N, C-alpha and C positions, 0 to 999 in steps of 0.2 A: 217395765220388764219385771223381771222376779220379785227385787224391792217392796214392789208395790201390790196393792190389791189387785186381785185377776179381773175384777168388775170394774176396774177405772184401766184397762190397757187393753180394751176394743180398739182397734188400728183402725182411720177413716178410710171411706168404700173409695175415696179417690183420691187414695193415696199412689202414687206412680210407681212402676211397677220397679222390681229391685233390678237396679246395674250393673252389670257385669265390673269383679274385683280390676281395679288397674293392673297390679301385678299378681297374676295367682300365684298362692304359695306352693314351693314346692313340697311336697306331702311324698311322693313313692321314698324320695332317698332316706328322708326323716323315719320312716316305720318300717323300712325293713326286720326288725325284729320279730313282727307279726307274723312272719311269714313262717311257710316249714321248715326245719333246719336240713330235709331234705329235698324236696322239690322245689322248695325258693318259692311256694305259689301258697296263695291267701286257700284257707278251707277253712269252714263252717264246723269241722269234728279234727282241734287240735287235742293230742292228747299229752301229757305234762308226763314225765319220765321219774324214777327216784335222780338218776343222776342230772334232772333238771334241763337237761333237754329236749324241746318242743318239735314234734312230728304229727305228721299227718295221718288220717285213718289207710289212705293210702298208701303211703310210701311203709309203715308200719307193717302192712297186709304184702307186701313185698318183698319186705328185709329177708335176707340170705346172710348169715345163720338166723335164723327166726329165734326170738329169746336175750337178744342183745342189740343194744343203742348201737346203730349204722355210726353215728358220728365219733363216741368216745372208748365201745366196745365193752361199756358196763350190764352186767348180767339185767334182765329184765326179769321181776319175781315172780309175775303172770305165766301161765304156760303156755299160752295163746296168743303170747308177746305183743299182747294189745293192753294197756295201762289200765288203771282205771278211773285215774283222775283225769277229767277234764281239765284243760288249759280255762278257765272261763276269762282271765283278765285277756288274754288276746284275743277271743272269741269275740268280746263284746266288744274292745276296741274296734275292730275290725268293723265290725256293725255300727259303731257311734262314727269311725272313719269314712264308711260309704254315704253318712246323712250332711258329714260334711263337706264332701263331693258333689253333692247332689245342690249344697247349697253354693256352692260356687263354681257349679257349673256355667255354663253360658247363658243359658234357658233357664236355668234356675226351677226349687222344683214346683211341684202342684201339689194343690191340695192335696192330702189324703183321704178327705170323706166323697169328695163328691168328683175328686180326677179329673177336674177339668180348669176351672182357675188357678191363676198364680198365687203360691204361698204367700202370704203377709207376714205370720206368724209360726213360730215352732214352741209346741207347751213339750218342755225336760221330762214332764212324768208320765204323760200319756206315750210321750215320742211319737208326735205325730206334728205332721203340715197343717194349716187353715189359713184358707181365705177370711174375706169379712165377713161371708154368711154364716159361714161352717165355725169360724170363731164366736160368731154369735152366741149359736148353739152350745158351741162346747161349755161356754160362760155360766147359762142357765142351768146345765145339765151339774156341774160340777160348781153351785155356785158357793154350796157349804164347806167347800176343800180349798184350800190355796195352791194352785200349780204354778210354778215358776214358766213365763211365759216370755218369750223375746222376737223383737222384732227381727226377719230373714234379713232384713236391709245388715241390720245392725252385725248379724254373725257374720257377714261376707267379709267384715272387714278383721275378723280375726284372725289369728294362726291358727291352724290345724291342732296345737301343743296346748293356746288357752280355750280352745274350743272343747277339746277332750276334757281341762280341768273344770275347769267353768259350769260345763255341763254332767259331772255325778249328778249323783241321785244324792240328796240329803243323808236319805234314811230308806234302804227298800227293804229291812229285813223282815218277817211278817209271820206269825205264831201260829203253827199249826194244829191247836186247837181248834173244832170248829164248836165248843158250847157256849161260844160268846159273839155277838154282833160283830158285823164286819170291820164298824170303826173302829174299835178297841182292839184290830189283830195287828196293831202295827209297834214291832217290839221295841223298848227302849231300856230293855234290865238282862242282865246275865248272870245267870247261874252259875255260881263257882264251882258246887256239890256238881250240876249234872252237866255242864260245860254245855250250857242249849243256851239261845236268847228268847226271851221270855215276854210278853206282853204283859200289862198291870194286874189285868184283872188275875190271870194263872199267878201271878207274884205272891196276889193277898190273896188267893181261894187254899189256895194248896200249901197247906203248914210244911212242906218238904223240901222246899227249894230253899236253899238260903249259903250262904252270905252270898249279898246281888251286890253287882256294878254295876254301873253305867254302863252302856252299852259301846255308845263313844269311847270311854274310856279305856272301855276292853280293845277295840281295834287297836285305837291310840299304841295300847300296850303291845297287843300283837306287834304293832308294824314296827314300832321300837325294838321288840324282840329282836324282828329277824336282822334291824338294822343293826344293830349291837353284833349281831354273830357274822353279819356280814362284814364287819371291820374290821372284829378278829380272822376270818378268813382274808381278808384282805391281807391282813401282817404275816399270815402263814402261805402265801401265795410266794413271796418273796424266796421264802427256801425250799420251797417245789422245783419256782424256776431257774434258780444255781442249782440245784440238782440235778434238773435235764441240760442247763447246761455241762455239766458237768460231764453227766453220761452221752453227750456229743463229742464234747472233745474227747473222750475215752474210745468212742468210736471210730471217730478220725485217725486218734495215735494207731489204734490196730490195724487200721486200713493202712496207713503208712510202712509201719512195719511190716506188715504182711507185703507190700511191696516193693520195698526194699530186699526182704527176705528170697522172693522170686527170682532179683534180679542178678543177688549175689549168686545163687542155685545155677543160676541160664549160665553165668561168666565160667565158674569153676568147671561145669559140665562141657559144655561146649570145646574145652581146650582137651577132652579126650575121645573127642567124637565118637565115635560108634560104638565104638566098647562099652562106655559107661551110660549110655542114655535112658538103657532100661535103670540105672540108678539115679540120672536124671527124674524120671517119672515117678520115684518113690519118694523121694525127696520133697520134690514137688507137693506130692500128695500127703505127705505125714504134715506139710505146713500149713495144706488149706484143712487139715483133722483138725489140727489142734487150734486153729483159729477161727475154727467154726463153730466149736461151742461157746467162747466166746463172745462172737456176734450175736450169735443166738439167745444168749444172755443178756446180753446188751437191746437186746431189739426187744423183746421180750420188756425191760422194766424202763426204755422209752413208752413204749404203746402205754402202759401204765401210767406211767408219768405224765403221760400227753392228755391220755382220757381225764386222771384228776384233774389236769391245768383246765377242759374244756369244761368239765365241772363245774368246777368251780367260776368260770367266766359267766357260764348260762347262769349260776344261783346270783354272781353280783347284777347281770343284767338284770334277773325276771325281779329281784328284790328291790333295784333301782326302778322299774316300770308298777310297780304296785306300791313304791310310795308316792310316786307324781301319778298313776293313773287308776289307782284299784280302788272299787268300791268296798263301800263295807258287808254288802254280802260276799261280794270277794276275798274278803278278808278272811271271813267268819270258816269260806268252806276251805279256802284253799293252805293257810296259815298255820295250822299243824301239818298238812302234809308235804308243804318244803320245811318248816323246822326241822321235820325227821330227816329230812335228807342233809338241811344243813350242817344238822348235829353228826351227822354220820359223815361228811367230809371233815368235821371238826376232830373228829376221832382218827383219822388219818395219819400214820407217823412217817415223815420223810424216810427214803430207803438211803440206807446205806450204798453210798460210791462204792461199789468194791474194786478193788487194782488189779483186775485180769488180764493175763496176756502180759506177765513177766519176762524177760530173758531165759532167765532157767524155766521155761515153759517149750525152750525151741534148743537146750543142751544137747539132747538127744541127736538134732538135726546139724548143730554146729560139730558133733564127736565125729559124724558120719564124714562128711566135709575134710574135714581136718585128717580123717586118715586116707581120703583121694590124694 
């Protein structure tokens, strides 16, 4: 496997073909979070909104009204209604999950090169399957590089979660400079001043870069920063949930009060028969008008708090999946965006549950009833 020298991992040509797993793992239910939150379908074009919900281009292009998230109703800053940030984590996980489904399929994967022979090994760096012959060519071509290679038969025994975790590339960050050979382009240094990853050559030759930090330490720091923010949001979420429950209770109380008042109006008005039918309609209209304002305010507040809760759920889920499955490239690309969204959530204040619809609001209606 990847722990040994790649030249020593050549599979035997007479090795038996991969057998079907005795109990195929249930993949679909465990990875529902990878689907578009609008159409619940897989898509190679997933966009990450500032509210931390993930939608495909198809749902965003059909979204009405344009410029707001269809899940939580938060505004989308871009005028086109299409966010700039791709959800690289979910897109890449979908691709890796397809590889796992190939491995665990009944017939097993075929060689990525010759397209004919059954695959015996999987190269995690090249992300390709190889038969015995093509694997020998692969080892000769990459004889100076250490590629993590694993047997397909071993991978079939793993769960989808284990496969995704074990096959994260150790480093897939490359320097953007073209002034040095390819073998020195892998980045291992992070410049805190420029806030970008560098290779050793750029760090040594350009004295404008400083101070430095190990790229792995920087990705670790970013993951820890997101985790810390996530823990703080979890604590604040209790307050929002309590407020949401209070608003729901207030809405139910207003509905009950309206129902009771309408019943009282009907009982009183029926005693006066035709002569006061017009008065009955006026009283019912008065109650509904007074209650409608409170109901609308509550509905707006409920939608806003519900949207915040959904954003928090999306943030928790995204940070959790970043911690489990994100590569360093994905962390470097997505962390600042996610951090900004989480900071915005942290700045939100709990809404004050105003006491609406007091009995005094119906005093005019009660006075007219007393007069009748």
